[in-house]
Every structure is written in structure tokens, then in C-alpha cells.
N, C-alpha and C positions, 0 to 999 in steps of 0.2 A: 596416073589415071585419076578422072574427076570425082571428087566425094559426093557431090550432089548434082543433079541437072533437073532443070525445071521443064523438061520436054514432056508434054501430055502423053500418057500411054493410052492407046487404043480409043482416044477422043473421049475419055469419060472424064476429063479434067484431073487425073490422078498423076501427080508427079512421078517420075522414074527416078529412082535413087540408085546410083551405081555404088558399088563397095569402094571402100577407101583403099583396098588392095585386092589383089586377085583372089577370086573364091571359086572353088569347084562346087556347082550346085548339087551334083551327087553326092559329093562328100558332105555338104552342108545338110543335105537330106537326111544322110545316114547318122550324122551328129545328132540331128534333131529327134529321129526315130530311137536311136539308142538311149538318148536322154530321158524321152518320154517312158520308154520301158523300164529304165533303172528306177526313175522316180516313182513309177506305179508299184514296182515290186518293194522298193523301201518303204513306201507309204503303207503297203499291206502288211509287210514283216513287222514294222515298228508299231503299226496300229495308230498312225498318225497322218490324218488325210491332208494336214497342212504341208506336209512335205512336197506333195505334188504341185501345189501352187507356188510355193518357195522355189522349186526348180524350174517352174515354167517362167517366173519372174526373172529370175537370173538369166535364163536363155533368151529371153526378151532383151535384157540389157546388153547381152552379148551382140545380138542381132543390131541393136541401135549403135554400138560401137563399130562394128563392121561396116554398116551402112551410113554412118556420120549423121544419125537423127538425135536431134537434142530433145531431151524431156521437157515439158512445159507444165504448168498448171498443177493440178493435184497430183499427178504421177511424179513430177519433180520433187514436191513437198514430202511424199511419202517415202522417196527414195533417199531424201535428205540431201538434195542438191541444193 
């Protein structure tokens, strides 16, 4: 399967990026939902609001790996790439 495709999506000039391996959208949505709920609960229980942003950042990195998106600019510097 193609990792990237430069086919415009819906005529808005947005690139369609296909995952580098098969992904079930419903499972991916459940994973995101569970991660958000867990991060929210941990953040509240531990009294650390940064936990939420750390979990979101890590999930974004996971999505970038799945969809073959490379980090550039300031995001890459913050991630240590």
C-alpha cells in the first residue's frame, strides 16, 4: 500500500495520505477516544494538566508514523529529530 499520495482531497488542495499499513478507522477512533479519556483522568487524579498535552503529543506522533508524515520545522526541533 502507498504511504503517501498527492491526490487532492475534495478539491481543497489537501493531500490525501494513505496509511503505511492497514488501519481500521473504527479501531483508530476507539484508540483516540480511550487515550483522551485516560489522559483526562490521569491529569485530574495526579493534578498535572501537562499530562493531557503530553499524551496528545504522543498520539500525534503515532499518527504521523502510521500515515508516514515527517515532522518539519519547529515541531521537529521540539521532538528532538
